[in-house]
N, C-alpha and C positions, 0 to 999 in steps of 0.2 A: 237669089240663086237661086235653082230647086236641091232639094236633095233626097236621092232615092233613098229606097229600102234596103237596108245591108243584108246580105247573104251571112245568115249566121251559122254556127255548126250545126248540124244535123243534115235532115232528108232538105232535096232539093226544091226549087221552087215548085209549086202546086199551080193544078189552073186555077185557083183562086187567090195564088200568091202574086204580090205586084213584082213587075220585073225590075231586074237593075237594066238602066241605061247608060249607053255607053256614051253617050252626049253629054253626060251631066258634069262639069268641073269639080274640080277640089281645090279648096285653099286653105289655108289659115287664118280664121278671122276671130276677134274678141267680142263674141256677143251669145247669149244663150236666148234662143227662141223658145218661148214656152207655147207657141202656137200649135206647133205640131201636135196631131193626135197621138196618143200613144195605142191606141188599139190599132190603128192603121199605120203605123211605123215603128217595127219593132225594135231597131237599136238605139233608137232614142229614146224609149220607154227607160232603158236602164240609165240615162245620161238626165233623164227628167227625173227620173227617182231618186236618182244622187243629187241632184240640185236641193230636191225637196226635202229630203232628210237636211243637207246642211242648212238650207234657209229655217227649216223648222229647231234648228239647233242654233241657230243664229239669235232668235226669239229678240229682235229688236237690238243689239248689240252691233258696232262696227264689227267684232268677227267672233263665231261660234268657238268656244273653248275646245282645245283639242281632248282634255279629259274626260270632257261630255260624248267621245266617240265611244260607240258602244258597240264589240262582237256582233250583237245581234242587229244593229243598226247598218252593219256592212254586209251582212248576207246576200243582199240583191245582187252587188257588184265586186265581192271581195275578189274573185279569181281574176277581175278584170282593175284592180285598183294598186295604183303605188302612194305609199307614203312618203314625202320628202321631208326633210328639217334643213333648213339653213342656218349652217352653223360657221363662224367664222370665214364667211366667203365663199363656202363651199356646199353645194346642197347633197347632204347625207341621204342613204335609204334607211326608212323605218320598216317599209314593208313592201313585197312586191310578190303580186299576184300571179299563178301560174299560169295564166292567160298570154301574158306579156314576155314571155320567153322569145317568140318569133319580133318581137320589135328590139330586144335587149340581145338577144345570143344566148342568153342564161336569166335564171330567175338571181335578179340583183342580191347580196348577201346582205343581210342584216349589218348596217355601219359602214358599207361601202361607199365610194363618190358615186355620184350620177356618171355615167359613160366610164367612169374605170381606166383600164389601160387600154379597153377595145371598145372604144363609143360607137354608134351607131349611128345613122341618119335622124333617127328619133330622139337619141339622148340628146345629140349637137342641137337640133330644134328647140329641145325641152330647155337648155341650159340657156339658149341664145332669149328664149322668152322671160325665165327668172333668174337672168342676168341682173337686172334692173331693179329695184325697189319696187317700181310702179306695177310691173309685172307680177309680182306676189304679194300685191294688197286687193287685188281684184279678183272677184267670180269670172270667168269665161270660159267660153265653147270655143273648140279650133278644129281643124279639120288641115290633115297632113298627108301629101303624097309621096310615095320614095318606089319609084320603077312599079311593079305590079301592085307592091303592098298599099291599100288605103285604110286609115284610120281614122276617126273623129272620137272626142272626146270632152271632158269638162276640165278644168284646173277649179280648186275650191280650197280658199283659204284658211286656215287654221290659227288661233293665237295660244301661246304656250306659257308664255308669262305676263300678260298685258293686252296693249292696244295695239300692238304689231304682229303681224301676220310670219310665223318661223317655220310654220308646218304648211305644206301644201299637199292635199289630196288631189288625184290624177287619176280620173277613170277613162278609159278608153278600150274602144271597139274598133276591131280589124279585120280587114276581109283580104283576100288574094284575087286580085283580077282575072277575067277568064284570057284565052289567049287572044279572042276577036278584039276584047277593050285592050289588051297590051299593045295589038300591033295598031291600032288607030291611033290617027295623028294626035302631038298631045304638045301643048305650052312648051316649049323648049327654056325658060325661065325655072331658074331652080327652086323649089320650095322654102320657104322662108316663113317665119311667124311674122303676121302684120294684122291692123285692124284697121278699121273704119277711121276716118278721116272724122276729127272733133267735131266740125261743122256738122259733119251729116248724121254725128251720134246726138247732136244736142237737136237738129232738127226732129231727128226722132222722138225725143224726149219733150217735144213741143208739140206734136200729135198727140201723145199720150195724154201729156196735160189737158191738151184741147178737147178730149174723149173725156176725160174727166171730168171739166168746167160743165160741158153738156149733159152729163150723167148726173149731178150734183146740181144742175140748172131745174132737174126736175122736182126735186125734192124739195118743197117751199119751204116745208119744217118738219120737225118731229113727230110723230103723231098725226099729222095732217097729210092726206094721202095712203097711198099703202106701202106697207111693209117691204115688198117686193120692189118697190123704186132706192128708197133708203138701201138695202145689200148689195143691188147692182150699182149703185155711187161706190159702196165702200169696197166693191170686187174692181172695181177702175182705177181708186182710188190703190189697191194692194197691187195691179198690175203695174202702175209707174213705181210704184216704193220697190218692186224686184227690179223693174229696169235701174234704178239708183242703186240697189246693192252691187248689180254687178258692174257700175262703172261709175263708181261715187266722183271719180273725176272730171267725168262727163255734166254728171249732176249739180256738182257744185256750180260749175260756171253755167250753167242751165238756169239756177237760182239766183245766181247774181244778177243775170238779166232780168229777172221778176223781182227784184230786190228783197230778196228773201235770201236765207242761208239754211245752212243743215244744223241739225239739232241733236247732238250725239245721245245726250239723254231721252229728249222725244224723236226718234228718227222717222214716224209716221208723221209727224206733225206737216212739214212741206208736202207731202202729198195729200193729205188731208184741206190744206188748208187749199190748194190749184184744186181741189176740186169742188168744197162748199164755199169758198173765198175766205180772204184773211179775217173780215167782219164775224166770221161766223161766230159762235157761242162757245166760249172754251172751253165749260162743261162737256159740252157734245162732243166736242173733237177729242177731247182727253178719253170720254167712253167709246170714243172709236178707236180710237186707237190702240187700247186694253183688246177690244174685238177683235183686231188683226193681228196685235202679239199672241195673242191666244190661239187662233186659227193657225200663224206661224208655228207655235212650239206644237201642235198636234199635229203638223206636215201635213195643215191644207192649204192647197193653192187657192186663185182665184178664181176658178172654174167651180170650184166646191164651195164656194164660201157662202152661199144663198143658202143652200141646203145644210149647211154646218150651223148656220146662226139660226136657222128655222127650227133644225133640231135638239140646239144648245139649251139645256136647263135653264128659263131664266133669260135666255136671248141675249142682248149685248148687256143688261145687268149680268147677268149672271157670268158673261167675260170676264166682267170689271172685276165682280167678287173671286174667279179663279185666277185671275191675273194677279191680284193682292195676295192672296195664300202664296201664289206662285215666288213673288219677289220676298212674303216673308221666309220662305223656306219652308211652310208645315201648311195642315188646313187648320181650320177656324177651331177652335173647341167644338160648337154647335157641329160641326160638320164628323166629327171625331166621335162625338157621343151618339150620332146618328148610325154610322156606320158600324161602331162597335155591338150597339142593340141589334142591325139588321144582320151581323154574322152570326149573332147569336140565336138568332132565329132561323137561318138559314141552316145552322148546324143540326135542326130540328127537324127539317122539311123531311119527308117521306118522297126517296126518289122514285124516278118512274120510266117508264119504259121508252126508248124512242119511235116504237110506232104511236104512242098516243101523243106527240109532238105533232102540233100542227103548223105549219107554214104560210104565211103570208104572200112570199117571195120567193124568187128561185134560192138563194142562199140567206141565211141568219146566223145567229152567233146563240151558242149555247153554253148554261151555266152547268159547270160540272164539279163534282164536291169530292177532295181526296178525303178518305176518313182516315182514323187514328190507326187501324190494320194495315193501312198501305190500298185500302180496295177503292175504285171509284166507281162516283153514281153520278147519273145525268138528274139534275132538277128541272130545268125547265129552259125553253128556248126564252131569248130576251129580246125586247124592244130596243134595237141600236141604231144611232144615226149612219145614214150611207155611208158617209165617209169612213168610217171606222168599219164597218163591211168589208168596203172596197182595199181598207190597208191590210186586213186579216187575210184576205182573197189572194193579194200580192204576194205576203209573205208566206202561206202555204204553196202555192206558185212555184215561189223562189228555191224553196227547198226542194221543189221536184226537178229543177233546173239543175240545182248543184248536186 
Protein backbone atom coordinates (compact mmCIF):
# COMPACT_ATOMS: atom_id res chain seq x y z
CA UNK A 1 0.00 0.00 0.00
CA UNK A 2 1.35 3.40 -0.89
CA UNK A 3 1.92 5.92 1.85
CA UNK A 4 2.04 9.54 0.74
CA UNK A 5 3.99 12.32 2.35
CA UNK A 6 2.23 14.07 5.18
CA UNK A 7 1.55 17.81 5.24
CA UNK A 8 3.21 18.97 8.39
CA UNK A 9 2.67 22.31 10.09
CA UNK A 10 4.27 25.17 8.26
CA UNK A 11 4.24 26.47 4.71
CA UNK A 12 2.12 24.66 2.18
CA UNK A 13 3.50 22.36 -0.54
CA UNK A 14 6.00 23.94 -2.87
CA UNK A 15 6.81 23.08 -6.43
CA UNK A 16 9.41 20.56 -5.27
CA UNK A 17 7.36 19.07 -2.44
CA UNK A 18 5.47 15.80 -2.97
CA UNK A 19 1.72 16.28 -3.25
CA UNK A 20 -0.77 14.54 -0.98
CA UNK A 21 -2.86 12.14 -3.00
CA UNK A 22 -6.54 11.71 -2.26
CA UNK A 23 -6.66 8.17 -3.65
CA UNK A 24 -4.34 6.77 -0.96
CA UNK A 25 -6.10 4.73 1.69
CA UNK A 26 -5.36 4.60 5.39
CA UNK A 27 -5.58 1.53 7.63
CA UNK A 28 -4.14 0.48 10.93
CA UNK A 29 -1.42 -2.13 10.63
CA UNK A 30 1.27 -3.70 12.77
CA UNK A 31 4.38 -3.23 10.70
CA UNK A 32 7.41 -0.96 10.72
CA UNK A 33 8.68 -0.36 7.20
CA UNK A 34 12.23 1.02 7.26
CA UNK A 35 12.50 0.94 3.47
CA UNK A 36 11.03 4.45 3.19
CA UNK A 37 13.74 7.02 2.62
CA UNK A 38 13.62 9.66 5.34
CA UNK A 39 15.00 12.31 2.99
CA UNK A 40 11.94 12.04 0.74
CA UNK A 41 9.20 11.20 3.24
CA UNK A 42 9.21 13.93 5.92
CA UNK A 43 6.59 12.57 8.29
CA UNK A 44 8.20 9.12 8.24
CA UNK A 45 11.49 10.63 9.29
CA UNK A 46 10.21 11.18 12.82
CA UNK A 47 8.78 7.65 13.07
CA UNK A 48 11.95 5.99 11.82
CA UNK A 49 14.01 8.18 14.14
CA UNK A 50 11.85 7.06 17.08
CA UNK A 51 12.18 3.40 16.08
CA UNK A 52 15.96 3.69 15.61
CA UNK A 53 16.27 5.36 19.02
CA UNK A 54 14.18 2.59 20.63
CA UNK A 55 16.15 -0.13 18.85
CA UNK A 56 19.43 1.46 19.96
CA UNK A 57 18.28 1.40 23.59
CA UNK A 58 17.20 -2.21 23.14
CA UNK A 59 20.81 -3.34 22.51
CA UNK A 60 19.94 -7.01 22.10
CA UNK A 61 17.54 -7.27 25.04
CA UNK A 62 13.93 -8.33 24.71
CA UNK A 63 12.82 -4.80 25.62
CA UNK A 64 14.74 -1.59 26.28
CA UNK A 65 14.62 -0.41 29.89
CA UNK A 66 12.48 2.62 30.61
CA UNK A 67 15.19 4.06 32.86
CA UNK A 68 17.45 4.37 29.79
CA UNK A 69 15.02 6.79 28.15
CA UNK A 70 16.49 10.30 28.31
CA UNK A 71 15.07 13.80 27.71
CA UNK A 72 17.74 14.31 25.04
CA UNK A 73 16.71 11.14 23.26
CA UNK A 74 13.06 12.21 23.27
CA UNK A 75 13.78 15.70 21.90
CA UNK A 76 13.17 14.94 18.17
CA UNK A 77 9.63 13.65 18.83
CA UNK A 78 8.77 14.88 22.34
CA UNK A 79 5.79 17.02 21.31
CA UNK A 80 4.32 14.11 19.34
CA UNK A 81 4.98 11.53 22.08
CA UNK A 82 2.66 9.77 24.51
CA UNK A 83 4.05 7.57 27.32
CA UNK A 84 1.62 5.05 28.78
CA UNK A 85 2.09 2.72 31.74
CA UNK A 86 0.10 -0.49 32.04
CA UNK A 87 -0.98 -0.66 35.67
CA UNK A 88 -3.65 -2.92 37.17
CA UNK A 89 -5.45 -3.37 33.88
CA UNK A 90 -5.48 0.36 33.07
CA UNK A 91 -3.28 2.45 30.79
CA UNK A 92 -2.04 5.39 32.86
CA UNK A 93 -0.50 8.50 31.27
CA UNK A 94 3.16 9.21 32.10
CA UNK A 95 3.60 12.01 29.54
CA UNK A 96 1.60 13.65 26.74
CA UNK A 97 3.15 15.97 24.13
CA UNK A 98 1.50 19.22 23.07
CA UNK A 99 0.92 18.13 19.45
CA UNK A 100 -1.50 15.41 20.59
CA UNK A 101 -4.16 17.83 21.86
CA UNK A 102 -6.15 17.46 18.64
CA UNK A 103 -6.29 13.66 19.07
CA UNK A 104 -7.39 13.64 22.72
CA UNK A 105 -9.15 16.99 23.03
CA UNK A 106 -6.64 18.01 25.71
CA UNK A 107 -3.15 17.42 27.03
CA UNK A 108 -3.74 14.24 29.00
CA UNK A 109 -2.78 14.92 32.64
CA UNK A 110 -0.05 12.91 34.34
CA UNK A 111 -1.58 9.91 36.11
CA UNK A 112 -4.87 10.03 34.19
CA UNK A 113 -6.29 7.03 32.38
CA UNK A 114 -6.10 6.74 28.61
CA UNK A 115 -9.44 8.02 27.32
CA UNK A 116 -10.56 9.29 30.72
CA UNK A 117 -14.10 10.54 30.93
CA UNK A 118 -14.11 11.87 27.35
CA UNK A 119 -12.69 9.12 25.13
CA UNK A 120 -12.00 10.02 21.50
CA UNK A 121 -11.90 7.74 18.48
CA UNK A 122 -8.11 7.70 18.64
CA UNK A 123 -7.94 6.86 22.36
CA UNK A 124 -10.48 4.06 21.87
CA UNK A 125 -8.39 2.64 19.01
CA UNK A 126 -5.29 2.71 21.22
CA UNK A 127 -7.16 1.03 24.08
CA UNK A 128 -8.36 -1.69 21.71
CA UNK A 129 -4.82 -2.28 20.46
CA UNK A 130 -3.28 -2.33 23.95
CA UNK A 131 -6.02 -4.29 25.72
CA UNK A 132 -4.33 -7.62 24.97
CA UNK A 133 -0.91 -8.50 26.32
CA UNK A 134 0.31 -9.33 22.80
CA UNK A 135 -0.47 -5.80 21.72
CA UNK A 136 1.85 -4.41 24.37
CA UNK A 137 4.78 -6.75 23.78
CA UNK A 138 5.87 -5.83 20.26
CA UNK A 139 6.83 -2.74 18.32
CA UNK A 140 4.32 -1.85 15.62
CA UNK A 141 3.52 0.92 13.19
CA UNK A 142 -0.08 2.05 12.79
CA UNK A 143 -2.18 4.24 10.53
CA UNK A 144 -5.52 5.62 11.65
CA UNK A 145 -8.27 7.70 10.01
CA UNK A 146 -11.27 9.33 11.67
CA UNK A 147 -13.27 11.55 9.31
CA UNK A 148 -11.00 14.35 8.11
CA UNK A 149 -8.22 13.44 10.57
CA UNK A 150 -5.40 11.12 9.49
CA UNK A 151 -2.71 9.78 11.81
CA UNK A 152 0.44 7.69 11.55
CA UNK A 153 2.68 6.52 14.33
CA UNK A 154 4.61 3.80 16.12
CA UNK A 155 4.02 1.83 19.32
CA UNK A 156 7.30 1.04 21.11
CA UNK A 157 7.36 -1.11 24.28
CA UNK A 158 9.67 -0.53 27.27
CA UNK A 159 10.22 -2.61 30.40
CA UNK A 160 10.22 -0.95 33.82
CA UNK A 161 10.80 -3.96 36.07
CA UNK A 162 12.00 -6.93 34.07
CA UNK A 163 11.11 -8.92 30.97
CA UNK A 164 7.53 -7.68 30.45
CA UNK A 165 6.65 -4.44 28.68
CA UNK A 166 4.82 -2.23 31.17
CA UNK A 167 5.37 1.09 29.38
CA UNK A 168 4.44 1.97 25.80
CA UNK A 169 5.81 4.94 23.92
CA UNK A 170 3.44 6.17 21.21
CA UNK A 171 4.92 8.55 18.62
CA UNK A 172 2.25 9.89 16.27
CA UNK A 173 1.87 12.51 13.57
CA UNK A 174 -1.46 13.79 12.24
CA UNK A 175 -2.95 16.03 9.59
CA UNK A 176 -6.42 17.18 8.56
CA UNK A 177 -7.55 16.25 5.05
CA UNK A 178 -8.46 18.96 2.58
CA UNK A 179 -12.12 19.55 1.67
CA UNK A 180 -11.64 17.80 -1.67
CA UNK A 181 -10.25 14.71 0.04
CA UNK A 182 -12.96 14.73 2.70
CA UNK A 183 -15.76 14.73 0.10
CA UNK A 184 -14.17 11.91 -1.91
CA UNK A 185 -15.73 8.40 -1.60
CA UNK A 186 -14.44 6.58 1.48
CA UNK A 187 -14.55 3.06 2.82
CA UNK A 188 -17.69 2.88 5.00
CA UNK A 189 -16.08 0.36 7.37
CA UNK A 190 -15.00 1.87 10.71
CA UNK A 191 -11.30 2.06 11.48
CA UNK A 192 -10.00 -0.67 13.77
CA UNK A 193 -6.63 -1.92 14.86
CA UNK A 194 -5.63 -4.81 12.63
CA UNK A 195 -2.59 -6.73 11.50
CA UNK A 196 -1.55 -8.71 8.50
CA UNK A 197 -2.32 -12.41 8.63
CA UNK A 198 0.31 -14.46 10.42
CA UNK A 199 0.92 -16.48 7.26
CA UNK A 200 1.67 -13.29 5.32
CA UNK A 201 4.06 -12.07 7.99
CA UNK A 202 5.88 -15.40 8.10
CA UNK A 203 6.14 -15.34 4.30
CA UNK A 204 7.69 -11.87 4.52
CA UNK A 205 10.22 -13.14 7.06
CA UNK A 206 11.01 -16.07 4.77
CA UNK A 207 11.76 -13.64 1.93
CA UNK A 208 14.08 -11.67 4.19
CA UNK A 209 15.79 -14.89 5.26
CA UNK A 210 16.30 -15.90 1.63
CA UNK A 211 17.90 -12.52 0.93
CA UNK A 212 20.13 -13.09 3.95
CA UNK A 213 21.18 -16.51 2.68
CA UNK A 214 21.95 -15.07 -0.78
CA UNK A 215 24.11 -12.32 0.76
CA UNK A 216 25.83 -14.74 3.15
CA UNK A 217 26.50 -17.18 0.32
CA UNK A 218 28.81 -14.66 -1.34
CA UNK A 219 31.03 -14.62 1.76
CA UNK A 220 33.14 -17.76 1.40
CA UNK A 221 35.04 -17.24 4.64
CA UNK A 222 36.13 -14.25 6.72
CA UNK A 223 39.31 -12.85 5.22
CA UNK A 224 38.64 -14.28 1.76
CA UNK A 225 37.05 -11.88 -0.69
CA UNK A 226 36.14 -8.35 0.28
CA UNK A 227 35.12 -6.89 3.59
CA UNK A 228 32.36 -5.15 1.65
CA UNK A 229 30.62 -8.46 0.96
CA UNK A 230 30.77 -9.43 4.61
CA UNK A 231 29.40 -6.08 5.74
CA UNK A 232 26.54 -6.26 3.24
CA UNK A 233 25.66 -9.74 4.50
CA UNK A 234 25.68 -8.47 8.08
CA UNK A 235 23.39 -5.62 7.04
CA UNK A 236 20.91 -8.16 5.66
CA UNK A 237 21.02 -10.14 8.89
CA UNK A 238 20.47 -6.89 10.78
CA UNK A 239 17.33 -6.17 8.70
CA UNK A 240 15.97 -9.60 9.51
CA UNK A 241 16.67 -9.09 13.21
CA UNK A 242 14.82 -5.75 13.18
CA UNK A 243 11.82 -7.44 11.54
CA UNK A 244 11.97 -10.04 14.32
CA UNK A 245 12.07 -7.38 17.03
CA UNK A 246 8.87 -5.78 15.80
CA UNK A 247 7.00 -9.10 15.46
CA UNK A 248 8.46 -11.69 17.85
CA UNK A 249 5.44 -14.00 17.69
CA UNK A 250 5.66 -14.50 13.92
CA UNK A 251 9.45 -14.77 14.12
CA UNK A 252 9.17 -17.54 16.69
CA UNK A 253 6.83 -19.51 14.42
CA UNK A 254 9.08 -18.88 11.43
CA UNK A 255 12.16 -20.13 13.27
CA UNK A 256 10.26 -23.21 14.38
CA UNK A 257 9.57 -23.95 10.69
CA UNK A 258 13.35 -23.86 10.14
CA UNK A 259 14.02 -26.10 13.18
CA UNK A 260 15.51 -23.14 15.05
CA UNK A 261 14.56 -21.23 18.16
CA UNK A 262 14.87 -17.79 19.62
CA UNK A 263 17.70 -17.15 22.04
CA UNK A 264 17.09 -14.45 24.62
CA UNK A 265 20.76 -14.23 25.57
CA UNK A 266 21.89 -14.24 21.95
CA UNK A 267 19.13 -12.44 20.02
CA UNK A 268 21.16 -11.90 16.84
CA UNK A 269 22.27 -15.52 16.45
CA UNK A 270 19.21 -16.89 14.56
CA UNK A 271 19.40 -14.13 11.93
CA UNK A 272 23.15 -14.69 11.56
CA UNK A 273 22.71 -18.46 11.20
CA UNK A 274 20.05 -17.88 8.54
CA UNK A 275 22.58 -15.67 6.75
CA UNK A 276 25.80 -17.69 7.05
CA UNK A 277 24.46 -21.19 7.78
CA UNK A 278 23.83 -23.17 10.96
CA UNK A 279 27.25 -24.83 10.71
CA UNK A 280 29.12 -21.53 10.46
CA UNK A 281 31.98 -20.93 12.90
CA UNK A 282 30.46 -20.08 16.30
CA UNK A 283 33.29 -17.73 17.26
CA UNK A 284 32.72 -15.69 14.11
CA UNK A 285 28.97 -15.61 14.72
CA UNK A 286 29.59 -14.31 18.25
CA UNK A 287 31.81 -11.54 16.86
CA UNK A 288 29.24 -10.61 14.24
CA UNK A 289 26.52 -10.52 16.90
CA UNK A 290 28.67 -8.12 18.93
CA UNK A 291 29.09 -5.91 15.86
CA UNK A 292 25.31 -5.73 15.32
CA UNK A 293 24.71 -5.07 19.02
CA UNK A 294 27.30 -2.28 18.91
CA UNK A 295 25.59 -0.75 15.87
CA UNK A 296 22.20 -0.89 17.61
CA UNK A 297 23.60 0.75 20.74
CA UNK A 298 24.99 3.55 18.54
CA UNK A 299 21.59 3.92 16.82
CA UNK A 300 22.92 2.81 13.43
CA UNK A 301 20.42 1.21 11.04
CA UNK A 302 21.10 -1.48 8.41
CA UNK A 303 21.65 1.11 5.66
CA UNK A 304 24.44 2.72 7.68
CA UNK A 305 26.04 -0.49 8.95
CA UNK A 306 28.71 -0.79 6.25
CA UNK A 307 30.01 2.74 6.84
CA UNK A 308 29.80 2.21 10.60
CA UNK A 309 31.96 -0.92 10.48
CA UNK A 310 34.42 0.61 8.02
CA UNK A 311 34.95 3.66 10.22
CA UNK A 312 34.79 2.01 13.64
CA UNK A 313 38.26 1.75 15.21
CA UNK A 314 39.28 -1.88 14.85
CA UNK A 315 36.27 -2.78 12.70
CA UNK A 316 34.38 -5.84 13.93
CA UNK A 317 37.10 -6.66 16.47
CA UNK A 318 36.78 -3.13 17.83
CA UNK A 319 33.02 -3.60 18.16
CA UNK A 320 33.61 -6.78 20.15
CA UNK A 321 35.87 -4.90 22.57
CA UNK A 322 33.38 -2.04 22.89
CA UNK A 323 30.50 -4.40 23.61
CA UNK A 324 32.55 -6.30 26.19
CA UNK A 325 33.34 -3.03 27.95
CA UNK A 326 29.70 -1.92 27.73
CA UNK A 327 28.47 -5.17 29.32
CA UNK A 328 30.95 -4.68 32.15
CA UNK A 329 29.65 -1.15 32.58
CA UNK A 330 33.08 0.37 32.29
CA UNK A 331 35.96 0.94 29.89
CA UNK A 332 39.05 -1.18 30.10
CA UNK A 333 41.90 0.07 32.30
CA UNK A 334 44.09 0.79 29.28
CA UNK A 335 41.33 2.83 27.65
CA UNK A 336 40.95 4.90 30.82
CA UNK A 337 44.70 5.56 30.95
CA UNK A 338 44.84 6.62 27.30
CA UNK A 339 41.83 8.91 27.72
CA UNK A 340 43.28 10.51 30.85
CA UNK A 341 46.59 11.24 29.09
CA UNK A 342 44.79 12.60 26.02
CA UNK A 343 42.62 14.90 28.14
CA UNK A 344 45.72 16.31 29.86
CA UNK A 345 47.30 17.08 26.48
CA UNK A 346 44.08 18.60 25.12
CA UNK A 347 44.02 21.03 28.04
CA UNK A 348 47.39 22.37 26.91
CA UNK A 349 46.61 22.72 23.21
CA UNK A 350 46.56 26.22 21.76
CA UNK A 351 43.19 27.42 20.53
CA UNK A 352 42.77 28.19 16.82
CA UNK A 353 40.59 30.49 14.76
CA UNK A 354 37.55 29.14 12.93
CA UNK A 355 39.03 30.57 9.72
CA UNK A 356 42.01 28.20 10.03
CA UNK A 357 39.88 25.05 10.02
CA UNK A 358 39.86 23.27 6.65
CA UNK A 359 36.88 20.99 5.98
CA UNK A 360 36.97 18.05 3.58
CA UNK A 361 33.17 17.76 3.38
CA UNK A 362 30.08 19.93 3.84
CA UNK A 363 29.52 19.00 7.51
CA UNK A 364 32.15 18.04 10.09
CA UNK A 365 32.39 18.02 13.87
CA UNK A 366 34.85 20.10 15.89
CA UNK A 367 36.30 19.83 19.41
CA UNK A 368 35.59 22.80 21.70
CA UNK A 369 37.21 23.29 25.10
CA UNK A 370 35.69 24.99 28.13
CA UNK A 371 38.38 26.67 30.23
CA UNK A 372 38.43 27.05 34.00
CA UNK A 373 37.30 30.69 33.68
CA UNK A 374 34.20 29.62 31.75
CA UNK A 375 35.42 30.77 28.35
CA UNK A 376 35.31 28.45 25.34
CA UNK A 377 37.92 27.85 22.65
CA UNK A 378 37.98 25.98 19.36
CA UNK A 379 40.70 23.32 19.14
CA UNK A 380 40.30 21.40 15.90
CA UNK A 381 38.01 19.73 13.41
CA UNK A 382 37.64 16.03 14.22
CA UNK A 383 37.67 13.08 11.82
CA UNK A 384 34.30 11.52 12.55
CA UNK A 385 32.39 8.54 11.06
CA UNK A 386 29.56 9.60 8.78
CA UNK A 387 26.83 8.06 10.98
CA UNK A 388 27.95 10.20 13.93
CA UNK A 389 27.91 13.35 11.79
CA UNK A 390 24.46 12.43 10.48
CA UNK A 391 23.24 11.92 14.04
CA UNK A 392 24.60 15.34 15.03
CA UNK A 393 22.92 17.01 12.04
CA UNK A 394 19.56 15.46 12.96
CA UNK A 395 19.95 16.54 16.59
CA UNK A 396 20.75 20.16 15.63
CA UNK A 397 17.95 20.31 13.05
CA UNK A 398 15.47 18.87 15.58
CA UNK A 399 16.28 21.61 18.07
CA UNK A 400 15.52 24.16 15.38
CA UNK A 401 12.14 22.49 14.66
CA UNK A 402 11.16 22.65 18.32
